[in-house]
C-alpha positions in Angstrom: 9.6 -14.8 -12.3 10.5 -16.3 -15.2 8.9 -16.9 -18.2 7.5 -20.1 -17.4 5.9 -19.3 -14.7 4.1 -16.3 -16.5 3.3 -18.9 -18.9 1.5 -21.1 -16.9 -0.8 -18.2 -15.2 -4.2 -18.6 -17.2 -5.4 -15.3 -17.9 -8.5 -14.5 -20.3 -9.4 -11.7 -21.9 -12.2 -10.4 -19.9 -10.5 -10.3 -16.6 -9.4 -7.8 -14.5 -5.7 -9.3 -13.1 -4.7 -8.2 -9.4 -1.6 -8.8 -8.7 -0.3 -8.3 -4.9 2.9 -9.0 -2.6 5.3 -8.0 -0.3 7.9 -5.0 -1.0 10.6 -5.9 -3.6 8.6 -8.8 -5.2 9.1 -8.2 -7.7 4.8 -6.6 -8.8 5.2 -4.0 -11.3 7.5 -5.8 -13.4 4.8 -9.1 -13.3 2.6 -6.1 -14.2 4.2 -4.8 -17.0 5.0 -8.1 -18.2 1.0 -9.6 -18.2 0.2 -6.0 -19.7 2.6 -6.2 -22.6 1.5 -9.6 -23.2 -2.3 -10.1 -22.4 -2.7 -6.8 -22.7 -4.3 -3.7 -20.3 -3.9 -0.9 -18.2 -1.5 -0.9 -15.3 -3.3 0.3 -12.2 -1.7 1.5 -8.5 -2.7 0.2 -5.3 0.7 0.9 -3.3 -0.7 3.9 -0.9 2.9 5.6 -1.3 3.2 5.2 -4.9 0.5 7.9 -5.5 2.6 10.8 -4.0 5.0 12.9 -6.3 7.3 13.3 -4.0 9.1 9.7 -4.1 9.3 8.1 -7.9 12.7 6.5 -6.9 12.9 6.2 -2.9 8.8 4.7 -3.2 9.9 1.9 -6.2 7.5 3.9 -8.3 7.7 2.8 -12.3 10.3 4.4 -14.3 9.3 6.6 -17.2 10.7 3.8 -18.9 8.1 1.3 -17.9 5.9 4.1 -17.8 6.2 4.5 -21.6 5.7 0.5 -22.1 1.7 0.5 -21.3 -0.3 2.7 -20.0 0.3 3.0 -15.8 -2.5 5.5 -13.7 -2.5 6.5 -10.2 1.3 6.7 -10.1 2.5 10.3 -8.5 -0.6 12.1 -9.0 -1.0 13.0 -5.4 0.8 16.2 -4.2 3.4 16.2 -1.3 1.4 17.5 1.5 -2.2 15.4 0.2 -3.7 13.6 2.1 -4.7 10.0 0.4 -7.3 7.5 1.9 -8.2 4.1 1.1 -11.7 5.8 0.2 -9.3 8.3 -2.0 -8.1 5.3 -3.6 -11.5 4.3 -5.0 -12.8 6.7 -6.1 -10.1 7.3 -8.3 -10.0 3.6 -9.4 -14.0 3.6 -10.6 -13.9 4.9 -13.6 -10.6 2.9 -15.1 -12.2 -0.3 -14.5 -14.5 0.5 -17.4 -11.3 1.0 -19.8 -8.6 -1.0 -20.6 -8.5 -4.5 -18.9 -6.9 -3.4 -15.3 -4.2 -4.7 -14.1 -3.6 -3.3 -10.0 -1.1 -4.0 -8.7 0.8 -3.3 -5.6 1.3 -3.7 -0.9 -1.2 -1.8 0.0 -3.6 -5.1 1.2 -6.0 -2.5 2.7 -6.9 -1.0 -1.5 -7.3 -4.7 -2.3 -9.7 -5.1 0.5 -11.9 -2.3 -0.2 -11.7 -3.4 -4.4 -12.8 -6.9 -4.1 -15.1 -6.6 -0.5 -16.4 -3.3 -0.9 -15.7 -0.5 1.5 -17.8 1.3 3.6 -18.6 5.1 2.9 -17.7 6.4 5.9 -18.1 10.8 5.9 -14.9 11.9 6.3 -13.5 12.6 10.6 -14.1 16.3 11.5 -10.8 17.9 12.6 -11.8 18.0 16.0 -12.5 14.9 15.7 -9.3 13.3 14.7 -7.5 15.8 17.3 -9.4 14.5 20.2 -8.6 11.1 19.2 -5.0 11.6 18.3 -4.5 12.8 22.0 -6.8 10.3 23.9 -4.6 6.7 21.8 -1.6 8.9 23.5 -2.7 9.0 26.9 -5.8 7.6 27.2 -6.7 5.2 25.7 -9.1 3.2 27.9 -10.9 6.5 28.1 -11.2 5.8 24.3 -12.2 2.0 25.0 -15.1 2.7 27.3 -16.2 5.1 24.6 -16.7 3.1 22.0 -20.2 1.9 21.0 -21.4 -1.7 22.1 -20.7 -3.2 18.9 -17.6 -2.1 18.5 -16.7 -3.3 21.0 -17.1 -6.3 20.7 -15.3 -6.8 17.4 -12.3 -4.3 17.5 -9.2 -5.5 18.5 -8.3 -3.4 21.7 -5.2 -4.6 21.7 -4.8 -2.3 18.4 -5.2 1.7 19.1 -5.7 3.0 15.7 -8.5 0.5 15.0 -9.5 1.1 18.7 -8.8 5.0 17.3 -10.7 4.8 14.3 -14.1 3.0 16.0 -14.4 5.4 18.3 -13.6 8.3 16.0 -16.6 7.4 13.3 -19.3 6.6 16.5 -18.3 10.6 17.6 -18.4 11.8 14.5 -21.8 10.4 13.2 -23.0 8.8 16.3 -23.2 5.4 14.4 -21.5 2.5 15.8 -18.5 0.8 12.7 -20.4 -1.7 13.1 -23.4 -0.4 11.5 -21.5 1.6 8.8 -19.4 -1.9 7.7 -23.0 -3.6 8.1 -23.8 -1.1 5.3 -20.7 -1.7 3.0 -21.7 -1.2 -1.2 -20.9 -4.1 -3.4 -17.3 -4.6 -4.2 -15.9 -2.9 -7.9 -13.7 -5.9 -8.7 -16.1 -9.1 -6.8 -12.4 -11.4 -6.5 -14.1 -14.0 -8.3 -14.7 -12.5 -11.5 -10.5 -11.6 -11.6 -7.5 -13.1 -11.3 -6.0 -12.5 -8.2 -2.3 -13.3 -7.9 0.0 -13.4 -4.8 3.5 -13.1 -4.6 4.7 -15.3 -1.9 8.3 -14.4 -0.9 9.8 -16.3 1.3 11.9 -14.0 3.6 15.4 -16.0 2.9 14.2 -15.2 -1.3 13.5 -12.0 -0.1 16.1 -10.1 2.4 18.6 -10.0 -0.1 16.4 -8.4 -2.7 15.5 -5.6 -0.5 19.1 -4.8 0.0 20.5 -5.1 -3.3 17.0 -2.2 -4.6 17.9 0.1 -1.8 21.4 0.3 -3.0 19.9 0.3 -6.1 17.5 3.3 -5.3 21.1 5.6 -4.1 22.5 4.6 -7.0 19.8 5.8 -9.4 19.0 8.5 -7.1 17.2 8.4 -3.5 19.4 11.1 -2.0 19.2 13.4 -4.6 15.4 13.2 -4.2 15.9 13.7 -0.4 17.6 16.7 -0.6 14.7 17.9 -3.1 12.5 17.3 -0.4 14.2 18.8 2.6 12.8 22.1 2.3 9.4 21.0 2.5 10.4 18.0 4.9 7.5 17.3 7.4 7.1 13.9 9.2 3.7 13.9 9.9 2.3 14.2 6.5 1.4 10.9 4.8 4.1 11.1 1.9 6.8 11.2 4.5 5.8 7.5 5.6 8.2 6.5 2.6 10.5 3.5 4.4 14.0 5.1 4.0 12.7 8.8 3.9 13.5 10.3 7.1 16.3 8.1 7.2 18.3 9.4 4.4 16.5 13.3 5.4 18.4 12.2 9.0 22.2 12.0 7.1 21.6 15.0 4.6 20.9 16.8 8.0 24.5 15.7 9.8 22.3 13.1 12.3 24.0 9.9 10.8 26.4 9.0 8.4 25.0 7.4 4.8 26.0 3.9 5.9 23.8 3.7 8.8 20.8 5.5 7.3 20.7 2.6 4.4 20.9 0.1 7.2 18.1 1.4 9.0 16.1 1.5 5.8 16.8 -1.9 4.9 15.8 -2.8 8.5 12.2 -0.9 8.3 11.8 -2.4 4.7 12.0 -5.7 6.4 10.1 -5.3 8.7 7.6 -3.6 6.7 7.3 -6.1 4.4 7.0 -9.2 7.5 3.8 -7.5 8.1 2.5 -6.9 4.4 2.8 -10.9 4.4 1.1 -11.2 8.0 -1.6 -9.3 6.5 -1.6 -11.6 3.4 -1.8 -14.4 5.1 -4.9 -13.6 7.2 -6.8 -11.6 4.3 -5.8 -12.9 0.6 -6.6 -17.1 1.5 -8.3 -17.4 -1.6 -6.1 -15.6 -4.0 -3.9 -17.6 -6.2 -0.7 -18.2 -4.7 2.8 -17.7 -6.6 5.5 -19.3 -4.9 9.2 -17.4 -5.4 12.5 -18.6 -4.8 16.0 -18.6 -5.9 14.8 -19.9 -9.3 12.6 -17.2 -10.1 13.6 -13.7 -11.4 11.5 -10.4 -13.0 
């Protein structure tokens, strides 16, 4: 992202700035530049960067960058904590009334909740969640048959996680997920009232950056960070979904050489970026698209 491109973005003084894009596309660097030039506070919209135990591997802003502008919702959740889009929306709400919010991240669902609203669905009890997990693995047809008719007509039945979510909501509340979604409250930040910027990072531009960034993470101490997580490592915890964490833990346990762990992490990052781009293309068609190429730097 050259300074010339930043100059071309029309940012008014009274509107929030939303910055989305795939991993390794330079979102955090752009957010910091916007904060320093136009004013505002950087607010995290990445589902992994909320956790305290993976600063380096999750590519959280450095302490030096955090000192250059206010940063919020980074590393504020314990390693063994749970955190959902609902938690994030409740945490972000009071921040919207302070310094101009510059919301940045790669978790599309967070931005959807922020700009379209989020249905206030009660938490799912642990016993129903456990039954849902079991059915998703071994009894998906039974789960589909038990869906509320409204959900069966709307949910992607080829997506087990979507089916499970609809089933759990109906089992826990007696109401269809579609009913809850129909009662969604007004969004905290309507898209029309924000500068919504989407970084379009083509595969051939992004792939080399992913490799360079992971190697930089290793140099910066990602392996030591993984070593610090060994004693508390639990693959079932949400924080353990940090890309590359399982691979570095496997290396430290003697299960694979470092080069194999590096390659696995880079491949997983590329696959994740592909899923992000698919989401953005489907759900963020009304955002201002900023195309990236080898001519741009961040």
